[in-house]
C-alpha positions as CSV (number, residue, x, y, z in Angstrom):
1,M,5.5,8.9,24.3
2,H,6.0,5.2,23.6
3,L,4.0,3.8,20.6
4,A,3.9,0.2,19.5
5,F,2.9,-1.4,16.2
6,L,1.5,-5.0,15.9
7,T,2.0,-6.4,12.5
8,S,2.7,-9.6,10.5
9,E,5.0,-7.9,8.1
10,Y,7.9,-5.4,8.2
11,P,10.6,-5.1,5.6
12,H,13.8,-6.3,7.4
13,S,16.5,-8.9,6.5
14,R,15.4,-11.0,9.5
15,T,11.7,-11.1,8.8
16,T,9.4,-13.0,6.4
17,P,8.5,-11.1,3.1
18,A,6.6,-7.8,3.6
19,A,4.2,-5.9,1.4
20,G,2.7,-2.4,1.4
21,I,1.4,-2.4,5.0
22,G,4.9,-3.3,6.3
23,T,6.5,-0.6,4.2
24,S,4.0,2.0,5.6
25,I,4.7,1.0,9.2
26,K,8.5,1.1,8.6
27,N,8.2,4.7,7.1
28,M,6.2,5.8,10.1
29,A,8.3,4.1,12.7
30,E,11.5,5.6,11.4
31,A,10.0,9.1,11.1
32,L,8.6,8.9,14.7
33,V,12.0,7.9,16.1
34,K,13.5,11.0,14.5
35,K,10.9,13.1,16.4
36,D,12.0,11.5,19.7
37,V,9.0,9.2,20.0
38,K,9.9,5.8,21.4
39,V,8.8,3.0,19.1
40,S,8.4,-0.8,19.5
41,V,7.4,-3.1,16.6
42,F,5.9,-6.5,17.4
43,I,6.1,-8.7,14.3
44,Y,4.2,-12.0,14.7
45,G,4.2,-15.0,12.4
46,Q,7.9,-15.1,12.2
47,N,10.4,-18.0,12.0
48,E,12.1,-17.2,15.3
49,N,11.7,-15.5,18.6
50,D,14.0,-12.6,19.3
51,I,14.2,-9.0,20.6
52,F,16.7,-6.5,19.3
53,T,17.1,-2.7,18.8
54,E,18.1,-1.2,15.5
55,G,17.9,2.4,14.3
56,G,16.3,3.4,17.6
57,I,13.4,1.0,17.1
58,K,12.9,-2.0,19.4
59,F,11.9,-5.1,17.4
60,H,10.1,-8.2,18.8
61,L,10.1,-11.1,16.4
62,I,7.4,-13.5,17.5
63,K,7.5,-17.1,16.2
64,Q,4.3,-18.4,14.6
65,Q,2.1,-20.3,17.1
66,R,0.7,-23.7,16.2
67,S,-2.4,-25.3,17.8
68,K,-4.7,-28.1,16.6
69,W,-7.7,-26.7,18.3
70,L,-9.0,-23.1,18.4
71,G,-5.7,-21.9,17.0
72,W,-7.2,-18.6,15.8
73,Y,-8.3,-17.8,19.4
74,L,-5.3,-19.1,21.3
75,H,-2.9,-17.3,18.9
76,R,-4.7,-14.0,19.6
77,K,-4.6,-14.6,23.4
78,F,-0.9,-15.4,23.2
79,L,-0.3,-12.1,21.4
80,Q,-2.5,-10.3,23.9
81,N,-0.5,-11.6,26.9
82,Y,2.8,-10.9,25.2
83,L,1.8,-7.3,24.4
84,N,0.4,-6.7,27.9
85,K,3.7,-7.8,29.5
86,Y,5.6,-5.1,27.6
87,I,2.9,-2.5,27.8
88,A,3.3,-2.7,31.6
89,V,7.1,-3.1,31.8
90,E,8.0,-0.5,29.1
91,Q,5.0,1.8,29.7
92,I,3.7,1.7,26.1
93,D,1.1,4.4,25.6
94,A,-0.8,3.0,22.6
95,V,-0.8,0.0,20.3
96,E,-1.6,0.3,16.6
97,A,-2.7,-2.7,14.4
98,P,-4.0,-3.0,10.8
99,D,-7.5,-4.0,10.0
100,W,-6.4,-6.9,7.8
101,T,-7.8,-10.3,9.1
102,G,-8.7,-8.7,12.5
103,I,-5.7,-9.8,14.4
104,T,-6.8,-7.9,17.6
105,A,-10.2,-9.6,17.8
106,F,-10.8,-10.9,21.3
107,M,-7.8,-9.0,22.7
108,S,-8.0,-6.8,25.8
109,L,-4.9,-4.6,26.1
110,G,-3.6,-2.5,28.9
111,C,-3.4,0.7,26.8
112,P,-5.5,2.3,24.0
113,L,-5.8,0.2,20.8
114,V,-5.8,2.0,17.4
115,I,-6.7,0.2,14.2
116,R,-5.5,1.8,11.0
117,M,-7.5,0.9,7.9
118,N,-5.2,0.0,5.1
119,G,-7.9,-2.2,3.6
120,S,-9.4,-5.3,5.3
121,D,-10.1,-8.6,3.6
122,T,-13.7,-7.7,3.6
123,Y,-12.9,-4.4,1.9
124,F,-10.8,-6.0,-0.9
125,C,-13.3,-8.8,-1.4
126,N,-16.0,-6.3,-1.9
127,L,-13.9,-4.2,-4.4
128,E,-12.9,-7.3,-6.3
129,K,-16.4,-8.9,-6.2
130,R,-15.1,-12.2,-4.8
131,P,-16.4,-14.4,-2.0
132,Q,-15.0,-14.0,1.5
133,K,-14.6,-16.5,4.3
134,K,-17.3,-15.7,7.0
135,K,-14.7,-16.1,9.8
136,N,-12.5,-13.4,8.3
137,Y,-15.5,-10.9,8.2
138,W,-16.3,-11.9,11.8
139,F,-12.7,-11.4,13.0
140,E,-12.4,-8.0,11.3
141,K,-15.7,-6.8,12.7
142,M,-14.8,-7.9,16.2
143,A,-11.4,-6.2,16.0
144,L,-12.9,-2.9,14.7
145,Q,-15.6,-2.9,17.5
146,G,-12.9,-3.6,20.1
147,A,-10.6,-0.8,19.2
148,E,-10.7,2.5,21.1
149,H,-9.8,4.5,18.1
150,L,-10.0,4.1,14.3
151,L,-7.7,5.6,11.6
152,S,-8.0,5.3,7.9
153,V,-5.4,6.0,5.1
154,S,-8.1,7.4,2.9
155,E,-11.7,8.8,3.1
156,F,-12.8,6.2,0.5
157,T,-11.5,3.3,2.6
158,A,-13.2,4.8,5.7
159,E,-16.5,5.2,4.0
160,K,-16.5,1.8,2.4
161,T,-15.4,0.1,5.7
162,T,-18.1,2.0,7.6
163,K,-20.8,0.7,5.2
164,L,-19.5,-2.9,5.1
165,F,-19.3,-3.3,8.9
166,R,-22.1,-0.9,9.7
167,L,-19.9,1.1,11.9
168,K,-21.1,4.1,13.9
169,R,-17.7,5.4,14.9
170,E,-15.5,8.5,14.2
171,I,-12.7,7.6,11.9
172,K,-9.7,9.9,11.6
173,I,-8.1,10.2,8.1
174,I,-4.3,10.2,8.0
175,P,-2.6,9.0,4.8
176,N,0.5,6.9,4.6
177,S,3.7,8.9,3.9
178,V,6.7,8.8,1.6
179,D,10.2,10.2,2.3
180,V,10.5,12.5,-0.7
181,G,14.2,12.7,0.0
182,N,14.5,9.0,-1.0
183,F,12.6,9.5,-4.3
184,I,14.7,12.0,-6.2
185,P,13.6,13.0,-9.8
186,N,16.1,12.4,-12.6
187,N,14.4,13.2,-15.9
188,E,17.7,13.3,-17.7
189,R,17.6,9.5,-17.7
190,V,14.1,9.2,-19.3
191,I,14.0,6.9,-22.3
192,P,11.5,8.1,-24.9
193,N,8.4,6.0,-25.5
194,T,9.0,3.9,-22.4
195,I,5.9,2.9,-20.3
196,L,6.3,1.3,-16.9
197,Y,4.0,-0.7,-14.7
198,F,5.3,-1.8,-11.3
199,G,3.5,-3.9,-8.7
200,S,2.2,-7.4,-8.5
201,I,1.2,-9.0,-11.7
202,I,-2.3,-9.8,-10.5
203,R,-5.8,-9.3,-11.9
204,K,-6.9,-6.8,-9.2
205,K,-4.1,-4.4,-10.3
206,G,-5.7,-4.1,-13.7
207,V,-2.9,-5.8,-15.6
208,L,-5.3,-7.8,-17.8
209,E,-6.9,-4.5,-18.9
210,L,-3.4,-3.1,-19.4
211,A,-2.6,-5.8,-21.9
212,E,-5.7,-4.7,-24.0
213,I,-4.7,-1.0,-23.5
214,F,-1.1,-1.6,-24.7
215,N,-2.4,-3.3,-27.9
216,W,-4.1,0.0,-28.7
217,V,-1.0,2.0,-27.9
218,V,1.2,0.0,-30.2
219,K,-1.2,0.4,-33.1
220,Q,-0.7,4.2,-32.9
221,N,2.9,4.2,-31.7
222,P,4.9,1.2,-32.8
223,E,8.0,2.5,-30.9
224,A,6.2,2.3,-27.6
225,K,7.6,-0.2,-25.1
226,L,6.0,-1.6,-22.0
227,L,8.1,-2.6,-19.0
228,L,6.4,-4.7,-16.3
229,A,8.1,-5.1,-12.9
230,G,6.7,-7.3,-10.3
231,K,6.0,-10.8,-9.1
232,D,3.7,-13.0,-11.2
233,V,0.7,-14.1,-9.1
234,T,-1.5,-17.1,-9.7
235,D,-4.9,-15.8,-10.9
236,S,-7.7,-16.2,-8.4
237,K,-10.3,-17.0,-11.1
238,T,-8.5,-19.4,-13.4
239,G,-5.7,-20.8,-11.2
240,R,-3.2,-19.9,-13.9
241,S,-0.2,-17.6,-14.1
242,T,-1.4,-14.0,-14.6
243,K,1.6,-13.4,-16.8
244,E,0.5,-16.2,-19.1
245,L,-3.0,-14.7,-19.2
246,M,-1.5,-11.3,-20.3
247,E,0.6,-12.9,-22.9
248,E,-2.5,-14.5,-24.5
249,I,-4.1,-11.0,-24.7
250,F,-1.1,-9.1,-26.2
251,S,-1.2,-8.8,-30.0
252,S,1.8,-10.1,-32.0
253,E,3.0,-6.5,-32.5
254,A,2.6,-5.7,-28.8
255,S,4.4,-8.9,-27.6
256,K,7.5,-7.7,-29.4
257,R,7.5,-4.5,-27.4
258,I,7.2,-6.1,-23.9
259,D,10.0,-6.4,-21.3
260,W,9.3,-8.6,-18.3
261,L,11.6,-7.3,-15.5
262,G,10.4,-9.7,-12.8
263,N,10.4,-9.0,-9.1
264,L,13.0,-6.3,-8.6
265,P,14.7,-5.0,-5.5
266,Y,13.3,-1.8,-4.1
267,E,16.3,0.3,-5.3
268,Q,16.1,-1.0,-8.8
269,I,12.4,-0.2,-9.0
270,Q,13.4,3.5,-8.5
271,E,15.9,3.2,-11.4
272,E,13.1,1.9,-13.7
273,I,10.7,4.7,-12.6
274,A,13.4,7.3,-13.4
275,K,13.8,5.9,-16.9
276,A,10.1,5.7,-17.7
277,Q,8.4,8.4,-19.7
278,V,5.0,7.4,-18.4
279,V,3.9,5.3,-15.4
280,V,0.7,3.3,-15.7
281,L,-1.2,2.0,-12.7
282,P,-4.7,0.8,-13.6
283,S,-5.6,-0.8,-10.3
284,F,-9.1,-1.9,-9.3
285,A,-8.5,-2.4,-5.6
286,E,-6.5,-0.1,-3.3
287,A,-6.8,1.8,0.0
288,L,-4.1,4.4,-0.6
289,P,-1.7,3.1,-3.3
290,M,2.0,3.8,-2.3
291,T,3.1,2.9,-5.8
292,W,1.2,5.9,-7.1
293,I,2.7,8.3,-4.5
294,E,6.2,7.0,-5.0
295,A,6.0,7.5,-8.8
296,M,4.5,11.0,-8.3
297,A,7.4,11.8,-5.9
298,M,9.8,11.1,-8.7
299,E,8.0,13.6,-11.0
300,K,6.3,11.1,-13.2
301,A,3.1,11.8,-15.0
302,L,0.8,8.9,-14.3
303,V,-2.2,7.3,-16.0
304,T,-4.1,5.6,-13.2
305,S,-7.6,4.2,-12.6
306,D,-10.3,6.6,-11.6
307,I,-11.9,4.5,-8.8
308,G,-12.8,5.8,-5.3
309,W,-9.5,6.6,-3.7
310,A,-8.0,8.1,-6.9
311,K,-9.2,11.6,-6.4
312,E,-7.5,11.7,-3.0
313,V,-4.1,11.0,-4.6
314,M,-4.3,12.3,-8.2
315,V,-5.7,15.5,-9.7
316,D,-7.0,14.5,-13.2
317,G,-5.4,16.6,-15.9
318,E,-2.9,18.1,-13.5
319,T,-0.7,15.3,-12.0
320,G,-1.6,12.9,-14.9
321,F,-4.8,11.3,-15.9
322,T,-7.4,9.1,-14.1
323,V,-9.3,6.8,-16.4
324,D,-11.6,3.8,-16.1
325,P,-9.2,0.9,-16.9
326,E,-12.1,-0.9,-18.7
327,D,-12.2,2.0,-21.2
328,H,-9.2,0.7,-23.1
329,I,-9.3,3.3,-25.9
330,T,-9.5,6.4,-23.7
331,Y,-6.8,5.0,-21.4
332,A,-4.5,4.3,-24.4
333,E,-5.1,7.8,-25.8
334,K,-3.9,9.4,-22.5
335,I,-0.8,7.3,-22.6
336,L,-0.2,8.3,-26.2
337,L,-0.7,12.0,-25.4
338,L,2.0,11.9,-22.7
339,L,4.4,9.9,-24.9
340,K,3.9,12.5,-27.7
341,D,4.0,15.7,-25.5
342,Q,7.1,15.6,-23.4
343,E,6.6,19.1,-22.2
344,L,3.1,18.2,-20.9
345,S,4.5,15.0,-19.3
346,E,7.2,17.0,-17.5
347,K,4.7,19.7,-16.3
348,M,2.4,17.1,-14.9
349,G,5.3,15.3,-13.2
350,K,6.3,18.5,-11.4
351,S,2.7,19.0,-10.3
352,A,2.7,15.4,-9.1
353,R,5.8,15.8,-6.9
354,K,4.4,19.1,-5.5
355,R,1.2,17.3,-4.5
356,V,3.2,14.6,-2.7
357,K,5.3,17.1,-0.8
358,D,2.2,19.0,0.3
359,R,0.0,16.0,1.3
360,F,2.1,12.9,1.7
361,A,5.6,13.9,2.7
362,T,6.9,12.2,5.8
363,E,7.3,15.5,7.7
364,V,3.7,16.5,7.0
365,V,2.1,13.1,7.9
366,T,4.4,12.4,10.9
367,A,3.2,15.7,12.5
368,R,-0.4,14.6,12.0
369,N,0.3,11.2,13.6
370,I,2.0,12.7,16.6
371,E,-0.8,15.2,17.1
372,F,-3.3,12.3,17.0
373,Y,-1.4,10.1,19.4
374,Q,-0.7,12.9,21.9
375,K,-4.5,13.6,22.0
376,I,-5.6,10.0,22.6
377,T,-2.9,9.2,25.1
378,N,-3.5,12.4,27.1
379,S,-7.2,11.6,27.2
380,H,-6.4,8.1,28.5
381,F,-4.4,9.1,31.5
């Protein structure tokens, strides 16, 4: 079986910066290759054209196309023709693409097209209650309608997307995965009273709420310390630095207990997770948050948001706590409880890792993906 992935992002030294979708594709591609599945990754919007093989994966770097007129249409047709060439020559059995911005709208491919819902622009605009460009909605709807098969990383995302686009299609639920072997617990390194947030410093991740929450935490536990790791993003509502907005919210006492770590390399993030006593992730907008799953894999008790997808990842009171981020006092109380009760924190951390191993481990999820693709490619021929 030969599977291909069409994406604008993939974490590699030769590609432009990648985010969560790229990491998810990388995890899956590497796992599939280990199971003797042939994999090609077509990465568009790059700075160069090149084809190379690394780690058993064939990479196609596709330079960004420029056109003064109908660029959105011509770009998609260029990608369609490029894909169809290699679908025929290399006998690719299926192509997978994300739902974001509807890149496959207007494409007609020579093999089954699968769209995996990691959260479209329409989806996130709805969750964040912000306006969306009409053309983005149109592209995403056309892409979903044109795909032979639909996948989603969570039931919540599937249900929300179905409602937003008025879909009448079967959607298979297969979550993203994490290699638990790469996220090894090391509780001996835990620094008491340390709270970690990691991810983009952006409104939709609940960081403005977190600033209010930490003010309450410090009132009750002056020894508590909050570490924030991630890139500062310009706020969509004010046009200002989100970090600056947070700094204005922190009390004078809380400000003294903040450590801004900045945008850290992936390996260093794991070191910070290992040292944290509690991980806080109060996001308002996710599809299936990999940050949650990675922290859980490292046996960390989490305090997260309680929105939609949360129940598919967390078990409230067992792997940590799920709380409405706007309920600042309750959220702070859960953090304080875990800081105070190390035994409870460790117990929840162990439950969290077990849940990841049972539901989100690479071996488990890869088997489900292979089963799905074998079914659709066999039915195609």
